[in-house]
N, CA, C and O atoms as CSV, one atom per row, in Angstrom:
chain,resi,resn,atom,element,x,y,z
A,1,MET,N,N,27.641,6.959,0.873
A,1,MET,CA,C,28.079,8.245,0.531
A,1,MET,C,C,28.992,7.954,-0.486
A,1,MET,O,O,28.887,8.620,-1.515
A,2,THR,N,N,30.058,6.914,-0.405
A,2,THR,CA,C,31.012,6.860,-1.261
A,2,THR,C,C,30.311,6.275,-2.661
A,2,THR,O,O,30.706,6.639,-3.769
A,3,ALA,N,N,29.216,5.319,-2.467
A,3,ALA,CA,C,28.791,5.128,-3.727
A,3,ALA,C,C,27.917,6.215,-4.552
A,3,ALA,O,O,27.556,6.080,-5.721
A,4,VAL,N,N,27.662,7.274,-3.741
A,4,VAL,CA,C,27.037,8.389,-4.616
A,4,VAL,C,C,28.470,9.140,-5.202
A,4,VAL,O,O,28.547,9.483,-6.382
A,5,LEU,N,N,29.373,9.309,-4.417
A,5,LEU,CA,C,30.446,9.963,-4.944
A,5,LEU,C,C,31.045,9.110,-6.236
A,5,LEU,O,O,31.453,9.692,-7.241
A,6,GLU,N,N,31.052,7.986,-6.127
A,6,GLU,CA,C,31.444,7.283,-7.325
A,6,GLU,C,C,30.719,7.452,-8.542
A,6,GLU,O,O,31.271,7.369,-9.639
A,7,LEU,N,N,29.147,7.755,-8.345
A,7,LEU,CA,C,28.370,8.030,-9.233
A,7,LEU,C,C,28.525,9.395,-9.971
A,7,LEU,O,O,28.075,9.604,-11.097
A,8,LEU,N,N,29.192,10.278,-9.236
A,8,LEU,CA,C,29.442,11.713,-9.785
A,8,LEU,C,C,30.843,11.700,-10.382
A,8,LEU,O,O,31.138,12.719,-11.008
A,9,GLY,N,N,31.895,10.604,-10.298
A,9,GLY,CA,C,33.055,10.714,-10.653
A,9,GLY,C,C,33.848,9.548,-10.207
A,9,GLY,O,O,33.432,8.809,-9.315
A,10,PRO,N,N,35.094,9.346,-10.865
A,10,PRO,CA,C,36.055,8.147,-10.600
A,10,PRO,C,C,36.841,8.430,-9.275
A,10,PRO,O,O,37.335,7.447,-8.722
A,11,TYR,N,N,37.004,9.597,-8.735
A,11,TYR,CA,C,37.891,9.805,-7.519
A,11,TYR,C,C,37.106,10.266,-6.326
A,11,TYR,O,O,36.400,11.273,-6.377
A,12,VAL,N,N,37.216,9.617,-5.386
A,12,VAL,CA,C,36.473,9.774,-4.135
A,12,VAL,C,C,37.332,10.179,-2.930
A,12,VAL,O,O,36.787,10.593,-1.907
A,13,GLU,N,N,38.701,10.065,-3.032
A,13,GLU,CA,C,39.451,10.617,-2.038
A,13,GLU,C,C,39.638,12.105,-1.756
A,13,GLU,O,O,39.578,12.898,-2.696
A,14,ALA,N,N,39.860,12.521,-0.521
A,14,ALA,CA,C,39.884,13.982,-0.616
A,14,ALA,C,C,41.160,14.468,-1.357
A,14,ALA,O,O,42.205,13.819,-1.402
A,15,GLY,N,N,40.972,15.619,-1.905
A,15,GLY,CA,C,42.052,16.221,-2.641
A,15,GLY,C,C,41.900,15.608,-4.094
A,15,GLY,O,O,42.492,16.260,-4.954
A,16,SER,N,N,41.333,14.665,-4.466
A,16,SER,CA,C,41.251,14.140,-5.874
A,16,SER,C,C,39.779,14.347,-6.365
A,16,SER,O,O,39.464,14.151,-7.539
A,17,ARG,N,N,39.073,14.672,-5.596
A,17,ARG,CA,C,37.467,14.933,-5.957
A,17,ARG,C,C,37.335,15.978,-7.202
A,17,ARG,O,O,38.066,16.945,-7.418
A,18,ASN,N,N,36.360,15.593,-7.868
A,18,ASN,CA,C,36.088,16.526,-9.062
A,18,ASN,C,C,35.041,17.507,-8.628
A,18,ASN,O,O,34.475,17.236,-7.569
A,19,GLU,N,N,34.645,18.715,-9.325
A,19,GLU,CA,C,34.055,19.871,-8.587
A,19,GLU,C,C,32.402,19.261,-8.177
A,19,GLU,O,O,31.856,19.633,-7.138
A,20,ILE,N,N,31.842,18.457,-8.977
A,20,ILE,CA,C,30.595,18.114,-8.610
A,20,ILE,C,C,30.393,17.383,-7.331
A,20,ILE,O,O,29.394,17.456,-6.615
A,21,GLN,N,N,31.582,16.586,-7.104
A,21,GLN,CA,C,31.697,15.562,-5.876
A,21,GLN,C,C,31.832,16.442,-4.844
A,21,GLN,O,O,31.195,16.197,-3.819
A,22,GLU,N,N,32.813,17.825,-4.907
A,22,GLU,CA,C,32.840,18.505,-3.729
A,22,GLU,C,C,31.690,19.493,-3.293
A,22,GLU,O,O,31.489,19.866,-2.137
A,23,LEU,N,N,30.832,19.925,-4.629
A,23,LEU,CA,C,29.646,20.413,-4.346
A,23,LEU,C,C,28.918,19.602,-3.539
A,23,LEU,O,O,28.670,20.009,-2.404
A,24,PHE,N,N,28.479,18.415,-3.927
A,24,PHE,CA,C,27.773,17.550,-3.368
A,24,PHE,C,C,28.020,17.327,-1.693
A,24,PHE,O,O,27.135,17.356,-0.838
A,25,LEU,N,N,29.183,17.143,-1.515
A,25,LEU,CA,C,29.851,17.091,-0.123
A,25,LEU,C,C,29.474,18.179,0.752
A,25,LEU,O,O,28.930,18.039,1.847
A,26,THR,N,N,29.818,19.349,0.165
A,26,THR,CA,C,29.548,20.767,0.914
A,26,THR,C,C,27.921,20.938,1.058
A,26,THR,O,O,27.539,21.396,2.134
A,27,ARG,N,N,26.954,20.621,0.102
A,27,ARG,CA,C,25.550,20.504,0.392
A,27,ARG,C,C,25.084,19.653,1.393
A,27,ARG,O,O,24.234,19.984,2.220
A,28,VAL,N,N,25.766,18.277,1.318
A,28,VAL,CA,C,25.292,17.400,2.456
A,28,VAL,C,C,25.689,17.983,3.752
A,28,VAL,O,O,24.938,18.021,4.726
A,29,ALA,N,N,27.062,18.497,3.725
A,29,ALA,CA,C,27.490,19.221,4.994
A,29,ALA,C,C,26.524,20.273,5.716
A,29,ALA,O,O,26.375,20.314,6.938
A,30,ARG,N,N,25.874,21.135,4.781
A,30,ARG,CA,C,25.017,22.148,5.334
A,30,ARG,C,C,23.875,21.653,5.605
A,30,ARG,O,O,23.265,22.240,6.499
A,31,TYR,N,N,23.177,20.421,4.949
A,31,TYR,CA,C,21.730,20.065,5.132
A,31,TYR,C,C,21.374,19.740,6.382
A,31,TYR,O,O,21.860,18.754,6.937
A,32,GLY,N,N,20.491,20.527,6.960
A,32,GLY,CA,C,19.779,20.287,8.410
A,32,GLY,C,C,20.919,20.799,9.471
A,32,GLY,O,O,20.679,20.634,10.667
A,33,ALA,N,N,22.141,21.410,9.081
A,33,ALA,CA,C,22.886,21.626,10.405
A,33,ALA,C,C,22.502,22.802,11.119
A,33,ALA,O,O,22.777,22.914,12.314
A,34,GLY,N,N,21.779,23.848,10.374
A,34,GLY,CA,C,21.355,24.930,11.062
A,34,GLY,C,C,22.884,25.563,11.772
A,34,GLY,O,O,23.913,25.746,11.121
A,35,LEU,N,N,22.744,25.787,13.020
A,35,LEU,CA,C,23.842,26.566,13.628
A,35,LEU,C,C,24.924,25.614,13.736
A,35,LEU,O,O,26.096,25.989,13.737
A,36,ARG,N,N,24.603,24.456,13.824
A,36,ARG,CA,C,25.489,23.265,14.255
A,36,ARG,C,C,26.501,22.771,13.073
A,36,ARG,O,O,26.344,23.124,11.905
A,37,ARG,N,N,27.418,22.029,13.450
A,37,ARG,CA,C,28.180,21.522,12.311
A,37,ARG,C,C,27.589,20.359,11.571
A,37,ARG,O,O,27.145,19.452,12.275
A,38,GLY,N,N,27.500,20.221,10.140
A,38,GLY,CA,C,26.872,19.194,9.649
A,38,GLY,C,C,28.044,18.030,9.515
A,38,GLY,O,O,29.065,17.908,10.191
A,39,TYR,N,N,27.544,17.183,8.377
A,39,TYR,CA,C,28.396,16.042,8.245
A,39,TYR,C,C,29.575,16.255,7.440
A,39,TYR,O,O,29.477,16.598,6.261
A,40,ASP,N,N,30.714,16.066,8.027
A,40,ASP,CA,C,32.009,16.142,7.452
A,40,ASP,C,C,32.705,14.739,6.890
A,40,ASP,O,O,33.502,14.053,7.530
A,41,HIS,N,N,32.178,14.449,5.436
A,41,HIS,CA,C,32.433,13.252,4.991
A,41,HIS,C,C,33.932,12.695,5.393
A,41,HIS,O,O,34.144,11.638,5.986
A,42,ASP,N,N,34.815,13.530,4.992
A,42,ASP,CA,C,36.112,13.262,5.277
A,42,ASP,C,C,36.546,12.522,6.724
A,42,ASP,O,O,37.185,11.474,6.827
A,43,GLU,N,N,36.057,13.304,7.743
A,43,GLU,CA,C,36.326,13.016,9.115
A,43,GLU,C,C,35.256,12.042,9.575
A,43,GLU,O,O,35.620,11.195,10.390
A,44,MET,N,N,34.063,12.035,9.198
A,44,MET,CA,C,32.931,11.228,10.026
A,44,MET,C,C,32.627,9.923,9.166
A,44,MET,O,O,31.727,9.219,9.623
A,45,GLN,N,N,33.170,9.538,8.121
A,45,GLN,CA,C,32.754,8.528,7.337
A,45,GLN,C,C,33.021,7.231,8.065
A,45,GLN,O,O,32.180,6.343,7.925
A,46,SER,N,N,34.079,6.998,8.825
A,46,SER,CA,C,34.423,6.127,9.580
A,46,SER,C,C,33.856,5.898,10.850
A,46,SER,O,O,34.098,4.825,11.404
A,47,TRP,N,N,33.028,6.869,11.484
A,47,TRP,CA,C,32.249,6.991,12.600
A,47,TRP,C,C,31.258,5.692,12.671
A,47,TRP,O,O,30.606,5.415,11.665
A,48,ALA,N,N,31.152,4.983,13.716
A,48,ALA,CA,C,30.255,3.928,14.073
A,48,ALA,C,C,28.870,4.205,13.471
A,48,ALA,O,O,28.313,3.379,12.748
A,49,ALA,N,N,28.279,5.511,13.824
A,49,ALA,CA,C,27.134,6.001,13.414
A,49,ALA,C,C,26.765,5.787,11.941
A,49,ALA,O,O,25.663,5.443,11.515
A,50,TYR,N,N,28.001,6.079,11.158
A,50,TYR,CA,C,27.508,6.038,9.855
A,50,TYR,C,C,28.197,4.746,9.283
A,50,TYR,O,O,28.416,4.755,8.072
A,51,GLN,N,N,28.521,3.770,9.916
A,51,GLN,CA,C,28.813,2.618,9.391
A,51,GLN,C,C,27.769,1.234,9.746
A,51,GLN,O,O,27.908,0.062,9.399
A,52,THR,N,N,26.745,1.851,10.532
A,52,THR,CA,C,25.649,1.008,10.746
A,52,THR,C,C,24.594,0.848,9.526
A,52,THR,O,O,23.832,1.726,9.122
A,53,PRO,N,N,24.730,-0.538,9.010
A,53,PRO,CA,C,23.733,-0.588,8.104
A,53,PRO,C,C,22.224,-0.489,8.225
A,53,PRO,O,O,21.764,-0.962,9.264
A,54,TRP,N,N,21.460,-0.020,7.453
A,54,TRP,CA,C,20.201,-0.061,7.507
A,54,TRP,C,C,19.154,-0.464,6.383
A,54,TRP,O,O,19.538,-0.527,5.215
A,55,VAL,N,N,17.932,-0.718,6.697
A,55,VAL,CA,C,17.219,-1.180,5.668
A,55,VAL,C,C,15.932,-0.160,5.729
A,55,VAL,O,O,15.457,0.234,6.794
A,56,HIS,N,N,15.545,0.129,4.717
A,56,HIS,CA,C,14.435,1.043,4.478
A,56,HIS,C,C,13.040,0.099,4.275
A,56,HIS,O,O,12.767,-0.544,3.262
A,57,ARG,N,N,12.318,0.182,5.387
A,57,ARG,CA,C,11.110,-0.749,5.512
A,57,ARG,C,C,9.730,-0.028,5.190
A,57,ARG,O,O,8.700,-0.657,4.946
A,58,PHE,N,N,9.815,1.299,5.214
A,58,PHE,CA,C,8.423,1.902,5.273
A,58,PHE,C,C,8.750,3.272,4.749
A,58,PHE,O,O,9.679,3.921,5.230
A,59,GLY,N,N,7.876,3.794,3.609
A,59,GLY,CA,C,7.968,5.054,3.187
A,59,GLY,C,C,6.475,5.656,2.778
A,59,GLY,O,O,5.449,5.014,2.548
A,60,ARG,N,N,6.640,6.808,2.766
A,60,ARG,CA,C,5.106,7.698,2.503
A,60,ARG,C,C,5.681,9.039,1.844
A,60,ARG,O,O,6.631,9.666,2.313
A,61,ALA,N,N,5.007,9.375,0.746
A,61,ALA,CA,C,5.178,10.556,0.146
A,61,ALA,C,C,3.932,11.250,-0.145
A,61,ALA,O,O,3.094,10.526,-0.682
A,62,TYR,N,N,3.568,12.496,0.069
A,62,TYR,CA,C,2.627,13.159,0.119
A,62,TYR,C,C,2.527,14.429,-1.114
A,62,TYR,O,O,3.476,15.205,-1.229
A,63,ASP,N,N,1.620,14.526,-1.775
A,63,ASP,CA,C,1.463,15.609,-2.817
A,63,ASP,C,C,1.327,16.995,-2.112
A,63,ASP,O,O,0.190,17.435,-1.935
A,64,MET,N,N,2.245,17.602,-1.762
A,64,MET,CA,C,2.129,18.807,-1.065
A,64,MET,C,C,1.422,19.928,-1.766
A,64,MET,O,O,1.250,20.972,-1.137
A,65,ASN,N,N,0.988,19.827,-3.013
A,65,ASN,CA,C,0.279,20.665,-3.663
A,65,ASN,C,C,-1.206,20.362,-3.578
A,65,ASN,O,O,-2.053,21.124,-4.045
A,66,SER,N,N,-1.497,19.191,-2.949
A,66,SER,CA,C,-2.803,18.845,-2.715
A,66,SER,C,C,-3.695,19.748,-1.766
A,66,SER,O,O,-3.219,20.171,-0.713
A,67,GLU,N,N,-5.075,20.058,-2.172
A,67,GLU,CA,C,-5.709,21.008,-1.243
A,67,GLU,C,C,-5.921,20.232,-0.104
A,67,GLU,O,O,-6.206,20.881,0.903
A,68,GLU,N,N,-5.851,18.871,0.027
A,68,GLU,CA,C,-5.829,18.068,1.388
A,68,GLU,C,C,-4.852,18.160,2.098
A,68,GLU,O,O,-4.935,17.557,3.168
A,69,ILE,N,N,-3.409,19.017,1.781
A,69,ILE,CA,C,-2.473,19.049,2.612
A,69,ILE,C,C,-2.661,20.801,3.032
A,69,ILE,O,O,-2.375,21.666,2.204
A,70,ASP,N,N,-3.076,21.076,4.148
A,70,ASP,CA,C,-3.400,22.261,4.432
A,70,ASP,C,C,-2.191,22.924,5.364
A,70,ASP,O,O,-2.542,23.121,6.528
A,71,VAL,N,N,-1.181,23.200,5.125
A,71,VAL,CA,C,0.136,23.502,5.809
A,71,VAL,C,C,0.486,25.005,5.592
A,71,VAL,O,O,0.130,25.560,4.552
A,72,LEU,N,N,1.187,25.680,6.572
A,72,LEU,CA,C,1.699,26.945,6.459
A,72,LEU,C,C,2.663,27.000,5.340
A,72,LEU,O,O,3.561,26.159,5.291
A,73,ARG,N,N,2.550,27.960,4.397
A,73,ARG,CA,C,3.646,27.864,3.330
A,73,ARG,C,C,4.545,29.044,3.534
A,73,ARG,O,O,4.267,29.858,4.414
A,74,LEU,N,N,5.676,29.201,2.730
A,74,LEU,CA,C,6.602,30.064,2.989
A,74,LEU,C,C,5.847,31.436,2.568
A,74,LEU,O,O,5.910,32.468,3.235
A,75,ALA,N,N,5.163,31.295,1.422
A,75,ALA,CA,C,4.135,32.613,1.050
A,75,ALA,C,C,3.276,33.034,1.979
A,75,ALA,O,O,2.920,34.208,1.871
A,76,ASP,N,N,2.795,32.340,2.959
A,76,ASP,CA,C,1.964,32.876,4.046
A,76,ASP,C,C,2.691,33.565,4.871
A,76,ASP,O,O,2.246,34.598,5.371
A,77,VAL,N,N,3.827,33.141,5.122
A,77,VAL,CA,C,4.625,33.921,6.233
A,77,VAL,C,C,5.179,35.222,5.351
A,77,VAL,O,O,5.073,36.276,5.978
A,78,GLU,N,N,5.641,35.328,4.271
A,78,GLU,CA,C,6.099,36.433,3.713
A,78,GLU,C,C,5.317,37.553,3.433
A,78,GLU,O,O,5.759,38.675,3.190
A,79,ARG,N,N,3.809,37.129,3.484
A,79,ARG,CA,C,2.955,38.002,3.428
A,79,ARG,C,C,2.832,38.703,4.613
A,79,ARG,O,O,2.031,39.638,4.617
A,80,ARG,N,N,3.555,38.412,5.787
A,80,ARG,CA,C,3.412,39.409,7.075
A,80,ARG,C,C,4.831,40.054,7.037
A,80,ARG,O,O,5.916,39.473,7.014
A,81,ARG,N,N,4.554,41.477,7.034
A,81,ARG,CA,C,5.266,42.559,6.832
A,81,ARG,C,C,6.393,42.562,7.998
A,81,ARG,O,O,7.518,43.016,7.787
A,82,PHE,N,N,5.982,41.995,9.294
A,82,PHE,CA,C,7.039,42.118,10.406
A,82,PHE,C,C,7.508,40.863,11.031
A,82,PHE,O,O,8.022,40.814,12.148
A,83,VAL,N,N,7.272,39.679,10.124
A,83,VAL,CA,C,7.674,38.447,10.413
A,83,VAL,C,C,9.085,38.349,9.422
A,83,VAL,O,O,9.058,38.764,8.263
A,84,SER,N,N,10.254,37.775,10.006
A,84,SER,CA,C,11.285,37.263,9.156
A,84,SER,C,C,10.931,35.888,8.771
A,84,SER,O,O,10.529,35.175,9.691
A,85,ALA,N,N,10.997,35.404,7.664
A,85,ALA,CA,C,10.748,34.076,7.248
A,85,ALA,C,C,11.785,33.089,7.699
A,85,ALA,O,O,11.513,31.907,7.911
A,86,ASP,N,N,12.883,33.564,7.829
A,86,ASP,CA,C,14.083,32.713,8.104
A,86,ASP,C,C,14.132,32.460,9.875
A,86,ASP,O,O,14.990,31.759,10.412
A,87,THR,N,N,13.302,33.004,10.436
A,87,THR,CA,C,13.127,32.807,11.844
A,87,THR,C,C,12.058,31.824,12.312
A,87,THR,O,O,12.000,31.353,13.448
A,88,VAL,N,N,11.168,31.553,11.245
A,88,VAL,CA,C,9.936,30.717,11.673
A,88,VAL,C,C,10.196,29.289,11.587
A,88,VAL,O,O,10.699,28.773,10.589
A,89,LYS,N,N,9.892,28.724,12.513
A,89,LYS,CA,C,9.906,27.088,12.882
A,89,LYS,C,C,8.538,26.527,13.188
A,89,LYS,O,O,7.680,27.059,13.893
A,90,PHE,N,N,8.457,25.249,12.485
A,90,PHE,CA,C,7.122,24.642,12.708
A,90,PHE,C,C,7.238,23.294,12.463
A,90,PHE,O,O,8.117,22.813,11.747
A,91,ILE,N,N,6.414,22.690,13.011
A,91,ILE,CA,C,6.225,21.034,12.733
A,91,ILE,C,C,5.106,20.829,12.002
A,91,ILE,O,O,4.092,21.518,12.109
A,92,ILE,N,N,5.264,19.768,11.146
A,92,ILE,CA,C,4.103,19.413,10.133
A,92,ILE,C,C,3.588,17.864,10.646
A,92,ILE,O,O,4.417,16.954,10.630
A,93,ASN,N,N,2.631,17.682,10.958
A,93,ASN,CA,C,2.092,16.270,11.108
A,93,ASN,C,C,1.362,15.904,10.064
A,93,ASN,O,O,0.217,16.344,9.964
A,94,LEU,N,N,1.798,15.182,9.265
A,94,LEU,CA,C,0.712,14.663,8.467
A,94,LEU,C,C,0.049,13.423,8.675
A,94,LEU,O,O,0.772,12.506,9.063
A,95,PRO,N,N,-1.192,13.174,8.502
A,95,PRO,CA,C,-2.038,12.029,8.834
A,95,PRO,C,C,-1.378,10.673,8.126
A,95,PRO,O,O,-0.617,10.861,7.177
A,96,ASP,N,N,-1.622,9.463,8.513
A,96,ASP,CA,C,-1.277,8.060,7.784
A,96,ASP,C,C,-2.273,8.020,6.487
A,96,ASP,O,O,-1.799,7.540,5.458
A,97,ASP,N,N,-3.496,8.448,6.470
A,97,ASP,CA,C,-4.182,8.497,5.484
A,97,ASP,C,C,-4.965,9.697,5.075
A,97,ASP,O,O,-5.384,10.390,6.002
A,98,LEU,N,N,-5.223,10.047,3.936
A,98,LEU,CA,C,-6.054,11.234,3.475
A,98,LEU,C,C,-7.125,10.694,2.453
A,98,LEU,O,O,-6.909,9.643,1.849
A,99,PRO,N,N,-8.268,11.410,2.265
A,99,PRO,CA,C,-9.389,10.991,1.424
A,99,PRO,C,C,-8.828,11.258,0.167
A,99,PRO,O,O,-9.568,11.926,-0.555
A,100,SER,N,N,-7.699,10.928,-0.339
A,100,SER,CA,C,-7.262,11.271,-1.829
A,100,SER,C,C,-6.311,10.181,-2.371
A,100,SER,O,O,-5.450,9.659,-1.664
A,101,GLU,N,N,-6.500,9.897,-3.550
A,101,GLU,CA,C,-5.877,8.662,-4.177
A,101,GLU,C,C,-4.342,9.068,-4.275
A,101,GLU,O,O,-3.428,8.244,-4.255
A,102,ASP,N,N,-4.185,10.361,-4.377
A,102,ASP,CA,C,-2.699,10.760,-4.558
A,102,ASP,C,C,-1.910,10.774,-3.410
A,102,ASP,O,O,-0.689,10.636,-3.498
A,103,SER,N,N,-2.509,10.935,-2.280
A,103,SER,CA,C,-1.621,11.198,-0.899
A,103,SER,C,C,-2.368,10.128,0.126
A,103,SER,O,O,-3.587,9.966,0.181
A,104,PRO,N,N,-1.483,9.506,0.842
A,104,PRO,CA,C,-0.048,9.144,0.760
A,104,PRO,C,C,0.141,8.300,-0.233
A,104,PRO,O,O,-0.719,7.465,-0.516
A,105,LEU,N,N,1.371,8.412,-0.941
A,105,LEU,CA,C,1.791,7.548,-1.974
A,105,LEU,C,C,2.910,6.553,-1.141
A,105,LEU,O,O,3.883,6.967,-0.511
A,106,THR,N,N,2.548,5.294,-1.296
A,106,THR,CA,C,3.563,4.316,-0.562
A,106,THR,C,C,4.149,3.250,-1.529
A,106,THR,O,O,4.859,2.324,-1.137
A,107,ASP,N,N,3.796,3.452,-2.816
A,107,ASP,CA,C,4.664,2.622,-4.024
A,107,ASP,C,C,5.918,3.845,-4.190
A,107,ASP,O,O,5.755,4.766,-4.990
A,108,LEU,N,N,6.952,3.757,-3.493
A,108,LEU,CA,C,8.062,4.713,-3.511
A,108,LEU,C,C,8.959,4.521,-4.965
A,108,LEU,O,O,9.502,5.478,-5.517
A,109,VAL,N,N,9.010,3.243,-5.439
A,109,VAL,CA,C,9.773,2.862,-6.516
A,109,VAL,C,C,9.213,3.579,-7.740
A,109,VAL,O,O,9.912,4.270,-8.482
A,110,THR,N,N,7.912,3.369,-7.903
A,110,THR,CA,C,7.037,4.047,-9.091
A,110,THR,C,C,7.292,5.548,-8.895
A,110,THR,O,O,7.649,6.272,-9.824
A,111,PHE,N,N,7.086,5.992,-7.609
A,111,PHE,CA,C,7.145,7.343,-7.407
A,111,PHE,C,C,8.474,8.057,-7.725
A,111,PHE,O,O,8.513,9.220,-8.126
A,112,ALA,N,N,9.574,7.277,-7.519
A,112,ALA,CA,C,10.800,7.830,-7.873
A,112,ALA,C,C,10.981,7.890,-9.357
A,112,ALA,O,O,11.505,8.851,-9.920
A,113,ALA,N,N,10.460,6.665,-10.065
A,113,ALA,CA,C,10.594,6.580,-11.361
A,113,ALA,C,C,9.919,7.636,-11.955
A,113,ALA,O,O,10.575,8.222,-12.816
A,114,ASP,N,N,8.674,8.097,-11.723
A,114,ASP,CA,C,7.961,9.418,-12.138
A,114,ASP,C,C,8.729,10.522,-12.002
A,114,ASP,O,O,8.670,11.375,-12.888
A,115,LEU,N,N,9.515,10.693,-10.969
A,115,LEU,CA,C,10.217,11.962,-10.609
A,115,LEU,C,C,11.369,12.179,-11.819
A,115,LEU,O,O,11.571,13.296,-12.296
A,116,VAL,N,N,11.947,11.230,-12.167
A,116,VAL,CA,C,12.920,11.278,-13.164
A,116,VAL,C,C,12.453,11.519,-14.572
A,116,VAL,O,O,13.250,11.949,-15.406
A,117,LYS,N,N,11.233,11.272,-14.871
A,117,LYS,CA,C,10.886,11.267,-16.158
A,117,LYS,C,C,10.905,12.715,-16.825
A,117,LYS,O,O,10.605,12.851,-18.011
């Protein structure tokens, strides 16, 4: 996390961060937190769970616009007059293989490079 903060500006300690660093940490804290408390960098950065190094060994990316990926979409839920979209929760189980050359993508380096083009 500190490395990301350093990419966003020279100051990384509380009280001396720039606006974009603060915005980043605010959004990280909210991500996936739901009703629970999210990640508070200033308080939690030294916790053992966040100090454990990890190595990314496997990844898969899917083209969610592909017709092969037939999942419930927000627009599908919003068409229902009596359903509040923000209360709907579901699990997506994507297969290891699809009969498509675009999904899943396993070359994540090339995929990431394509994203920033």
